[in-house]
PyMOL Python script that loads the backbone (N, CA, C, O; Angstrom):
from pymol import cmd

cmd.read_pdbstr("""\
ATOM      1  N   MET A   1      -9.332  -5.895  16.677  1.00  0.00           N
ATOM      2  CA  MET A   1      -9.175  -5.612  15.265  1.00  0.00           C
ATOM      3  C   MET A   1      -8.823  -4.139  15.040  1.00  0.00           C
ATOM      4  O   MET A   1      -7.971  -3.821  14.210  1.00  0.00           O
ATOM      5  N   LEU A   2      -9.473  -3.254  15.771  1.00  0.00           N
ATOM      6  CA  LEU A   2      -9.161  -1.825  15.626  1.00  0.00           C
ATOM      7  C   LEU A   2      -7.726  -1.522  16.040  1.00  0.00           C
ATOM      8  O   LEU A   2      -7.084  -0.644  15.463  1.00  0.00           O
ATOM      9  N   ASP A   3      -7.223  -2.243  17.033  1.00  0.00           N
ATOM     10  CA  ASP A   3      -5.831  -2.056  17.448  1.00  0.00           C
ATOM     11  C   ASP A   3      -4.882  -2.335  16.287  1.00  0.00           C
ATOM     12  O   ASP A   3      -3.913  -1.604  16.085  1.00  0.00           O
ATOM     13  N   ILE A   4      -5.155  -3.376  15.536  1.00  0.00           N
ATOM     14  CA  ILE A   4      -4.311  -3.729  14.390  1.00  0.00           C
ATOM     15  C   ILE A   4      -4.403  -2.644  13.316  1.00  0.00           C
ATOM     16  O   ILE A   4      -3.392  -2.260  12.728  1.00  0.00           O
ATOM     17  N   ILE A   5      -5.592  -2.163  13.068  1.00  0.00           N
ATOM     18  CA  ILE A   5      -5.782  -1.121  12.050  1.00  0.00           C
ATOM     19  C   ILE A   5      -5.047   0.154  12.436  1.00  0.00           C
ATOM     20  O   ILE A   5      -4.308   0.713  11.625  1.00  0.00           O
ATOM     21  N   PHE A   6      -5.242   0.615  13.661  1.00  0.00           N
ATOM     22  CA  PHE A   6      -4.599   1.854  14.096  1.00  0.00           C
ATOM     23  C   PHE A   6      -3.087   1.716  14.212  1.00  0.00           C
ATOM     24  O   PHE A   6      -2.358   2.675  13.959  1.00  0.00           O
ATOM     25  N   ALA A   7      -2.612   0.547  14.586  1.00  0.00           N
ATOM     26  CA  ALA A   7      -1.171   0.325  14.722  1.00  0.00           C
ATOM     27  C   ALA A   7      -0.471   0.279  13.368  1.00  0.00           C
ATOM     28  O   ALA A   7       0.728   0.543  13.281  1.00  0.00           O
ATOM     29  N   SER A   8      -1.205  -0.050  12.321  1.00  0.00           N
ATOM     30  CA  SER A   8      -0.573  -0.169  11.014  1.00  0.00           C
ATOM     31  C   SER A   8      -0.920   0.980  10.069  1.00  0.00           C
ATOM     32  O   SER A   8      -0.565   0.935   8.891  1.00  0.00           O
ATOM     33  N   ALA A   9      -1.597   1.993  10.561  1.00  0.00           N
ATOM     34  CA  ALA A   9      -1.966   3.132   9.714  1.00  0.00           C
ATOM     35  C   ALA A   9      -0.720   3.937   9.350  1.00  0.00           C
ATOM     36  O   ALA A   9       0.153   4.156  10.190  1.00  0.00           O
ATOM     37  N   VAL A  10      -0.645   4.371   8.109  1.00  0.00           N
ATOM     38  CA  VAL A  10       0.475   5.186   7.648  1.00  0.00           C
ATOM     39  C   VAL A  10      -0.061   6.415   6.921  1.00  0.00           C
ATOM     40  O   VAL A  10      -1.198   6.436   6.452  1.00  0.00           O
ATOM     41  N   TYR A  11       0.773   7.418   6.843  1.00  0.00           N
ATOM     42  CA  TYR A  11       0.423   8.650   6.153  1.00  0.00           C
ATOM     43  C   TYR A  11       1.516   8.930   5.138  1.00  0.00           C
ATOM     44  O   TYR A  11       2.660   9.178   5.518  1.00  0.00           O
ATOM     45  N   ASP A  12       1.194   8.895   3.881  1.00  0.00           N
ATOM     46  CA  ASP A  12       2.168   9.100   2.821  1.00  0.00           C
ATOM     47  C   ASP A  12       2.252  10.587   2.500  1.00  0.00           C
ATOM     48  O   ASP A  12       1.436  11.109   1.740  1.00  0.00           O
ATOM     49  N   MET A  13       3.233  11.263   3.075  1.00  0.00           N
ATOM     50  CA  MET A  13       3.373  12.704   2.842  1.00  0.00           C
ATOM     51  C   MET A  13       3.726  13.004   1.394  1.00  0.00           C
ATOM     52  O   MET A  13       3.311  14.032   0.858  1.00  0.00           O
ATOM     53  N   GLY A  14       4.474  12.137   0.763  1.00  0.00           N
ATOM     54  CA  GLY A  14       4.832  12.352  -0.634  1.00  0.00           C
ATOM     55  C   GLY A  14       3.623  12.408  -1.536  1.00  0.00           C
ATOM     56  O   GLY A  14       3.592  13.181  -2.493  1.00  0.00           O
ATOM     57  N   LEU A  15       2.635  11.602  -1.242  1.00  0.00           N
ATOM     58  CA  LEU A  15       1.420  11.583  -2.051  1.00  0.00           C
ATOM     59  C   LEU A  15       0.408  12.616  -1.574  1.00  0.00           C
ATOM     60  O   LEU A  15      -0.322  13.183  -2.387  1.00  0.00           O
ATOM     61  N   SER A  16       0.352  12.867  -0.274  1.00  0.00           N
ATOM     62  CA  SER A  16      -0.672  13.738   0.286  1.00  0.00           C
ATOM     63  C   SER A  16      -0.291  15.212   0.315  1.00  0.00           C
ATOM     64  O   SER A  16      -1.139  16.071   0.074  1.00  0.00           O
ATOM     65  N   VAL A  17       0.959  15.516   0.602  1.00  0.00           N
ATOM     66  CA  VAL A  17       1.368  16.903   0.807  1.00  0.00           C
ATOM     67  C   VAL A  17       1.995  17.528  -0.429  1.00  0.00           C
ATOM     68  O   VAL A  17       1.633  18.643  -0.807  1.00  0.00           O
ATOM     69  N   PHE A  18       2.915  16.839  -1.053  1.00  0.00           N
ATOM     70  CA  PHE A  18       3.552  17.389  -2.251  1.00  0.00           C
ATOM     71  C   PHE A  18       3.695  16.330  -3.341  1.00  0.00           C
ATOM     72  O   PHE A  18       4.808  15.920  -3.671  1.00  0.00           O
ATOM     73  N   PRO A  19       2.570  15.890  -3.899  1.00  0.00           N
ATOM     74  CA  PRO A  19       2.622  14.816  -4.891  1.00  0.00           C
ATOM     75  C   PRO A  19       3.332  15.198  -6.184  1.00  0.00           C
ATOM     76  O   PRO A  19       3.959  14.345  -6.813  1.00  0.00           O
ATOM     77  N   THR A  20       3.248  16.449  -6.588  1.00  0.00           N
ATOM     78  CA  THR A  20       3.898  16.868  -7.832  1.00  0.00           C
ATOM     79  C   THR A  20       5.402  16.754  -7.722  1.00  0.00           C
ATOM     80  O   THR A  20       6.070  16.380  -8.685  1.00  0.00           O
ATOM     81  N   ASP A  21       5.946  17.075  -6.551  1.00  0.00           N
ATOM     82  CA  ASP A  21       7.392  17.059  -6.365  1.00  0.00           C
ATOM     83  C   ASP A  21       7.962  15.673  -6.123  1.00  0.00           C
ATOM     84  O   ASP A  21       9.152  15.456  -6.349  1.00  0.00           O
ATOM     85  N   THR A  22       7.149  14.729  -5.670  1.00  0.00           N
ATOM     86  CA  THR A  22       7.698  13.412  -5.358  1.00  0.00           C
ATOM     87  C   THR A  22       6.977  12.284  -6.080  1.00  0.00           C
ATOM     88  O   THR A  22       7.532  11.670  -6.992  1.00  0.00           O
ATOM     89  N   TYR A  23       5.782  12.020  -5.688  1.00  0.00           N
ATOM     90  CA  TYR A  23       5.056  10.838  -6.172  1.00  0.00           C
ATOM     91  C   TYR A  23       4.991  10.764  -7.690  1.00  0.00           C
ATOM     92  O   TYR A  23       5.348   9.744  -8.279  1.00  0.00           O
ATOM     93  N   TYR A  24       4.543  11.829  -8.318  1.00  0.00           N
ATOM     94  CA  TYR A  24       4.366  11.793  -9.768  1.00  0.00           C
ATOM     95  C   TYR A  24       5.701  11.694 -10.503  1.00  0.00           C
ATOM     96  O   TYR A  24       5.780  11.065 -11.558  1.00  0.00           O
ATOM     97  N   ARG A  25       6.742  12.306  -9.959  1.00  0.00           N
ATOM     98  CA  ARG A  25       8.060  12.186 -10.596  1.00  0.00           C
ATOM     99  C   ARG A  25       8.578  10.756 -10.530  1.00  0.00           C
ATOM    100  O   ARG A  25       9.118  10.237 -11.507  1.00  0.00           O
ATOM    101  N   TYR A  26       8.410  10.119  -9.370  1.00  0.00           N
ATOM    102  CA  TYR A  26       8.846   8.732  -9.236  1.00  0.00           C
ATOM    103  C   TYR A  26       8.007   7.802 -10.105  1.00  0.00           C
ATOM    104  O   TYR A  26       8.538   6.869 -10.708  1.00  0.00           O
ATOM    105  N   MET A  27       6.716   8.046 -10.171  1.00  0.00           N
ATOM    106  CA  MET A  27       5.853   7.208 -11.006  1.00  0.00           C
ATOM    107  C   MET A  27       6.215   7.348 -12.485  1.00  0.00           C
ATOM    108  O   MET A  27       6.170   6.373 -13.235  1.00  0.00           O
ATOM    109  N   GLU A  28       6.569   8.549 -12.894  1.00  0.00           N
ATOM    110  CA  GLU A  28       6.976   8.763 -14.284  1.00  0.00           C
ATOM    111  C   GLU A  28       8.240   7.964 -14.605  1.00  0.00           C
ATOM    112  O   GLU A  28       8.335   7.337 -15.661  1.00  0.00           O
ATOM    113  N   ILE A  29       9.201   7.992 -13.694  1.00  0.00           N
ATOM    114  CA  ILE A  29      10.434   7.224 -13.885  1.00  0.00           C
ATOM    115  C   ILE A  29      10.109   5.738 -13.982  1.00  0.00           C
ATOM    116  O   ILE A  29      10.600   5.041 -14.869  1.00  0.00           O
ATOM    117  N   PHE A  30       9.282   5.267 -13.067  1.00  0.00           N
ATOM    118  CA  PHE A  30       8.910   3.859 -13.052  1.00  0.00           C
ATOM    119  C   PHE A  30       8.194   3.452 -14.337  1.00  0.00           C
ATOM    120  O   PHE A  30       8.518   2.424 -14.932  1.00  0.00           O
ATOM    121  N   MET A  31       7.230   4.252 -14.761  1.00  0.00           N
ATOM    122  CA  MET A  31       6.436   3.914 -15.942  1.00  0.00           C
ATOM    123  C   MET A  31       7.276   3.920 -17.221  1.00  0.00           C
ATOM    124  O   MET A  31       6.981   3.180 -18.160  1.00  0.00           O
ATOM    125  N   ARG A  32       8.303   4.738 -17.259  1.00  0.00           N
ATOM    126  CA  ARG A  32       9.173   4.779 -18.444  1.00  0.00           C
ATOM    127  C   ARG A  32      10.260   3.716 -18.404  1.00  0.00           C
ATOM    128  O   ARG A  32      10.993   3.532 -19.376  1.00  0.00           O
ATOM    129  N   GLY A  33      10.363   3.010 -17.267  1.00  0.00           N
ATOM    130  CA  GLY A  33      11.341   1.934 -17.153  1.00  0.00           C
ATOM    131  C   GLY A  33      12.772   2.426 -17.028  1.00  0.00           C
ATOM    132  O   GLY A  33      13.709   1.724 -17.407  1.00  0.00           O
ATOM    133  N   LYS A  34      12.941   3.623 -16.501  1.00  0.00           N
ATOM    134  CA  LYS A  34      14.290   4.176 -16.352  1.00  0.00           C
ATOM    135  C   LYS A  34      14.833   3.847 -14.969  1.00  0.00           C
ATOM    136  O   LYS A  34      14.085   3.456 -14.072  1.00  0.00           O
ATOM    137  N   ASP A  35      16.133   4.011 -14.808  1.00  0.00           N
ATOM    138  CA  ASP A  35      16.785   3.752 -13.529  1.00  0.00           C
ATOM    139  C   ASP A  35      17.470   5.025 -13.047  1.00  0.00           C
ATOM    140  O   ASP A  35      18.689   5.063 -12.876  1.00  0.00           O
ATOM    141  N   THR A  36      16.672   6.064 -12.831  1.00  0.00           N
ATOM    142  CA  THR A  36      17.230   7.350 -12.398  1.00  0.00           C
ATOM    143  C   THR A  36      16.668   7.788 -11.048  1.00  0.00           C
ATOM    144  O   THR A  36      16.604   8.984 -10.762  1.00  0.00           O
ATOM    145  N   PHE A  37      16.262   6.828 -10.218  1.00  0.00           N
ATOM    146  CA  PHE A  37      15.675   7.159  -8.923  1.00  0.00           C
ATOM    147  C   PHE A  37      16.648   7.905  -8.022  1.00  0.00           C
ATOM    148  O   PHE A  37      16.267   8.881  -7.376  1.00  0.00           O
ATOM    149  N   ALA A  38      17.888   7.464  -7.970  1.00  0.00           N
ATOM    150  CA  ALA A  38      18.878   8.092  -7.090  1.00  0.00           C
ATOM    151  C   ALA A  38      19.171   9.529  -7.515  1.00  0.00           C
ATOM    152  O   ALA A  38      19.207  10.426  -6.673  1.00  0.00           O
ATOM    153  N   SER A  39      19.379   9.754  -8.802  1.00  0.00           N
ATOM    154  CA  SER A  39      19.685  11.116  -9.249  1.00  0.00           C
ATOM    155  C   SER A  39      18.471  12.034  -9.119  1.00  0.00           C
ATOM    156  O   SER A  39      18.624  13.223  -8.836  1.00  0.00           O
ATOM    157  N   THR A  40      17.278  11.500  -9.322  1.00  0.00           N
ATOM    158  CA  THR A  40      16.064  12.294  -9.148  1.00  0.00           C
ATOM    159  C   THR A  40      15.894  12.682  -7.684  1.00  0.00           C
ATOM    160  O   THR A  40      15.568  13.828  -7.375  1.00  0.00           O
ATOM    161  N   THR A  41      16.113  11.738  -6.794  1.00  0.00           N
ATOM    162  CA  THR A  41      16.010  12.011  -5.360  1.00  0.00           C
ATOM    163  C   THR A  41      17.008  13.081  -4.954  1.00  0.00           C
ATOM    164  O   THR A  41      16.664  14.004  -4.215  1.00  0.00           O
ATOM    165  N   LYS A  42      18.228  12.967  -5.424  1.00  0.00           N
ATOM    166  CA  LYS A  42      19.259  13.952  -5.103  1.00  0.00           C
ATOM    167  C   LYS A  42      18.887  15.330  -5.644  1.00  0.00           C
ATOM    168  O   LYS A  42      19.120  16.338  -4.976  1.00  0.00           O
ATOM    169  N   SER A  43      18.317  15.387  -6.833  1.00  0.00           N
ATOM    170  CA  SER A  43      17.994  16.678  -7.444  1.00  0.00           C
ATOM    171  C   SER A  43      16.858  17.402  -6.723  1.00  0.00           C
ATOM    172  O   SER A  43      16.788  18.630  -6.776  1.00  0.00           O
ATOM    173  N   MET A  44      15.972  16.674  -6.055  1.00  0.00           N
ATOM    174  CA  MET A  44      14.855  17.339  -5.386  1.00  0.00           C
ATOM    175  C   MET A  44      15.001  17.367  -3.868  1.00  0.00           C
ATOM    176  O   MET A  44      14.084  17.799  -3.169  1.00  0.00           O
ATOM    177  N   GLU A  45      16.127  16.917  -3.355  1.00  0.00           N
ATOM    178  CA  GLU A  45      16.356  16.851  -1.913  1.00  0.00           C
ATOM    179  C   GLU A  45      16.226  18.212  -1.234  1.00  0.00           C
ATOM    180  O   GLU A  45      15.572  18.313  -0.196  1.00  0.00           O
ATOM    181  N   LYS A  46      16.822  19.240  -1.783  1.00  0.00           N
ATOM    182  CA  LYS A  46      16.804  20.557  -1.166  1.00  0.00           C
ATOM    183  C   LYS A  46      15.377  21.122  -1.089  1.00  0.00           C
ATOM    184  O   LYS A  46      14.977  21.668  -0.061  1.00  0.00           O
ATOM    185  N   VAL A  47      14.628  20.987  -2.162  1.00  0.00           N
ATOM    186  CA  VAL A  47      13.258  21.504  -2.209  1.00  0.00           C
ATOM    187  C   VAL A  47      12.370  20.779  -1.199  1.00  0.00           C
ATOM    188  O   VAL A  47      11.593  21.413  -0.486  1.00  0.00           O
ATOM    189  N   ILE A  48      12.483  19.468  -1.140  1.00  0.00           N
ATOM    190  CA  ILE A  48      11.667  18.679  -0.214  1.00  0.00           C
ATOM    191  C   ILE A  48      12.024  19.013   1.231  1.00  0.00           C
ATOM    192  O   ILE A  48      11.134  19.145   2.071  1.00  0.00           O
ATOM    193  N   ASN A  49      13.307  19.150   1.528  1.00  0.00           N
ATOM    194  CA  ASN A  49      13.714  19.506   2.887  1.00  0.00           C
ATOM    195  C   ASN A  49      13.183  20.881   3.288  1.00  0.00           C
ATOM    196  O   ASN A  49      12.773  21.067   4.434  1.00  0.00           O
ATOM    197  N   MET A  50      13.181  21.838   2.375  1.00  0.00           N
ATOM    198  CA  MET A  50      12.627  23.161   2.675  1.00  0.00           C
ATOM    199  C   MET A  50      11.131  23.065   2.939  1.00  0.00           C
ATOM    200  O   MET A  50      10.624  23.711   3.855  1.00  0.00           O
ATOM    201  N   GLN A  51      10.427  22.277   2.159  1.00  0.00           N
ATOM    202  CA  GLN A  51       8.991  22.108   2.363  1.00  0.00           C
ATOM    203  C   GLN A  51       8.694  21.428   3.698  1.00  0.00           C
ATOM    204  O   GLN A  51       7.751  21.804   4.395  1.00  0.00           O
ATOM    205  N   LEU A  52       9.497  20.433   4.046  1.00  0.00           N
ATOM    206  CA  LEU A  52       9.313  19.759   5.330  1.00  0.00           C
ATOM    207  C   LEU A  52       9.573  20.711   6.491  1.00  0.00           C
ATOM    208  O   LEU A  52       8.853  20.669   7.488  1.00  0.00           O
ATOM    209  N   GLU A  53      10.577  21.560   6.384  1.00  0.00           N
ATOM    210  CA  GLU A  53      10.843  22.550   7.432  1.00  0.00           C
ATOM    211  C   GLU A  53       9.660  23.493   7.604  1.00  0.00           C
ATOM    212  O   GLU A  53       9.244  23.780   8.727  1.00  0.00           O
ATOM    213  N   ARG A  54       9.123  23.971   6.489  1.00  0.00           N
ATOM    214  CA  ARG A  54       7.965  24.868   6.544  1.00  0.00           C
ATOM    215  C   ARG A  54       6.777  24.196   7.202  1.00  0.00           C
ATOM    216  O   ARG A  54       6.080  24.813   8.007  1.00  0.00           O
ATOM    217  N   LEU A  55       6.538  22.937   6.868  1.00  0.00           N
ATOM    218  CA  LEU A  55       5.417  22.212   7.438  1.00  0.00           C
ATOM    219  C   LEU A  55       5.577  21.997   8.940  1.00  0.00           C
ATOM    220  O   LEU A  55       4.612  22.121   9.694  1.00  0.00           O
ATOM    221  N   THR A  56       6.791  21.675   9.372  1.00  0.00           N
ATOM    222  CA  THR A  56       6.997  21.437  10.804  1.00  0.00           C
ATOM    223  C   THR A  56       6.915  22.711  11.610  1.00  0.00           C
ATOM    224  O   THR A  56       6.482  22.683  12.762  1.00  0.00           O
ATOM    225  N   LYS A  57       7.319  23.828  11.034  1.00  0.00           N
ATOM    226  CA  LYS A  57       7.214  25.119  11.723  1.00  0.00           C
ATOM    227  C   LYS A  57       5.766  25.577  11.798  1.00  0.00           C
ATOM    228  O   LYS A  57       5.365  26.188  12.789  1.00  0.00           O
ATOM    229  N   ALA A  58       4.979  25.294  10.771  1.00  0.00           N
ATOM    230  CA  ALA A  58       3.582  25.727  10.726  1.00  0.00           C
ATOM    231  C   ALA A  58       2.706  24.913  11.668  1.00  0.00           C
ATOM    232  O   ALA A  58       1.699  25.410  12.172  1.00  0.00           O
ATOM    233  N   GLY A  59       3.085  23.674  11.903  1.00  0.00           N
ATOM    234  CA  GLY A  59       2.228  22.773  12.661  1.00  0.00           C
ATOM    235  C   GLY A  59       2.505  22.802  14.096  1.00  0.00           C
ATOM    236  O   GLY A  59       1.858  22.091  14.865  1.00  0.00           O
TER     237      GLY A  59
END
""", "prot")
cmd.dss("prot")
cmd.show_as("cartoon", "prot")
cmd.util.cbc("prot")
cmd.orient("prot")
């Protein structure tokens, strides 16, 4: 049973590391019933990539 649990464990970086920049923005779009996921993703791509670079260099 533990093998199944450990094999299926996931870590949501969008929610855990930078929720303001990703999770909450997507949830706001979803809750308002809009269809702007692609343009929102494109608009924050550069910022998220910079944050990911910083995290990988620090770790």
